[in-house]
C-alpha positions as CSV (number, residue, x, y, z in Angstrom):
1,M,19.6,-10.5,-12.3
2,A,21.3,-7.2,-11.6
3,E,21.1,-5.8,-8.1
4,S,19.1,-2.7,-7.5
5,G,20.5,0.1,-5.4
6,P,18.8,2.0,-2.7
7,G,16.9,4.0,-5.3
8,G,15.2,0.9,-6.5
9,T,16.1,1.6,-10.1
10,D,19.9,1.2,-10.3
11,G,21.0,-2.0,-12.0
12,V,17.4,-2.8,-13.1
13,A,17.3,-6.0,-15.1
14,G,14.2,-7.0,-17.0
15,G,12.1,-4.2,-15.5
16,K,12.6,-5.6,-11.9
17,S,13.6,-3.5,-8.9
18,R,14.5,-4.6,-5.4
19,F,12.9,-2.9,-2.4
20,D,14.4,-4.9,0.5
21,D,15.6,-1.6,2.1
22,I,12.1,-0.2,2.4
23,Y,10.0,-3.2,3.4
24,D,11.2,-3.3,7.0
25,R,10.7,0.4,8.0
26,P,8.5,1.3,10.9
27,D,6.3,3.4,8.7
28,P,5.3,3.6,5.0
29,R,6.9,7.0,4.0
30,A,10.0,5.5,2.3
31,Y,7.8,2.9,0.6
32,F,5.5,5.6,-0.9
33,Q,8.4,7.9,-1.9
34,R,10.1,5.1,-3.8
35,L,7.0,3.7,-5.5
36,A,5.7,7.1,-6.4
37,L,8.8,7.7,-8.5
38,L,8.1,4.4,-10.3
39,E,4.4,5.3,-10.8
40,Y,3.5,2.0,-9.1
41,E,-0.3,1.6,-9.4
42,I,-1.1,-2.1,-8.9
43,P,-3.1,-1.5,-5.7
44,H,-5.1,1.1,-7.5
45,H,-6.0,-1.3,-10.3
46,A,-6.7,-4.1,-7.8
47,Q,-9.0,-2.1,-5.6
48,P,-12.2,-2.6,-7.8
49,V,-11.3,-6.3,-8.2
50,F,-11.0,-6.8,-4.5
51,R,-14.2,-4.9,-3.8
52,Q,-16.1,-7.0,-6.4
53,V,-14.8,-10.2,-4.9
54,A,-15.8,-9.1,-1.5
55,T,-19.3,-8.2,-2.7
56,D,-19.7,-11.5,-4.6
57,R,-18.5,-13.5,-1.7
58,A,-20.7,-11.7,0.8
59,A,-23.7,-12.5,-1.4
60,I,-23.1,-16.3,-1.1
61,D,-25.3,-18.0,1.5
62,D,-23.0,-20.7,2.7
63,G,-24.3,-20.9,6.3
64,H,-21.5,-18.8,7.7
65,P,-23.0,-15.3,8.1
66,G,-20.8,-12.5,9.3
67,R,-18.2,-10.1,8.1
68,L,-16.0,-11.2,5.3
69,A,-12.3,-11.6,6.1
70,M,-9.7,-11.3,3.4
71,L,-6.0,-12.2,3.7
72,D,-3.8,-9.9,1.7
73,V,-0.4,-11.6,1.4
74,C,2.5,-9.2,0.8
75,C,0.3,-6.2,1.6
76,S,3.1,-3.7,1.9
77,Y,2.0,-1.6,4.9
78,G,-1.6,-2.5,4.6
79,I,-2.2,-0.5,1.4
80,N,-4.9,-2.8,0.0
81,A,-6.7,-3.0,3.4
82,A,-6.7,0.8,3.5
83,L,-8.1,1.0,0.0
84,L,-10.8,-1.5,0.7
85,N,-11.8,-0.3,4.2
86,H,-11.7,3.4,3.7
87,D,-12.8,6.1,1.3
88,V,-9.3,6.8,0.0
89,T,-7.4,6.4,-3.3
90,L,-3.9,5.3,-3.9
91,A,-3.1,8.7,-5.3
92,E,-4.3,10.3,-2.1
93,M,-2.1,7.9,-0.1
94,Y,0.9,8.9,-2.3
95,E,0.2,12.5,-1.8
96,R,-0.2,12.1,1.9
97,Y,3.0,10.1,2.6
98,T,5.2,12.0,0.2
99,S,4.1,15.4,1.4
100,P,6.6,17.8,3.1
101,A,4.2,17.9,6.1
102,C,4.5,14.1,6.5
103,Q,8.2,14.0,6.2
104,T,8.7,16.3,9.2
105,K,6.6,14.2,11.6
106,S,8.0,11.8,14.1
107,R,6.7,8.2,14.0
108,S,4.4,8.8,16.9
109,E,3.1,12.0,15.3
110,L,2.6,10.1,12.1
111,A,0.6,7.4,13.9
112,A,-1.6,10.0,15.5
113,W,-2.1,11.8,12.2
114,D,-3.0,8.5,10.5
115,K,-5.6,7.7,13.2
116,E,-7.1,11.1,12.7
117,F,-7.1,10.5,8.9
């Protein structure tokens, strides 16, 4: 497979891109910038499926009452958790993290902004 450059689309083979350079950043801005360009929407399409699974699982009386816990492997900055636990859409997250206001914030300012959000 061809290697992908930092833009995620150079050398694309078979529709695949590499994102190694954005998965280890301390915040999700680069991730959202890159995937917005590619119109990546899998978390958006998965959101109703995960919600339905959570509803169905919570309705099962298996003798273990309490809050349902889900493990989201490869969650990419907790996007699925944010979509499930808060009244937010993927489009809103793209808008937020690619906005000029977001780009000028330090990491600590971004963390405070996110807590407020």
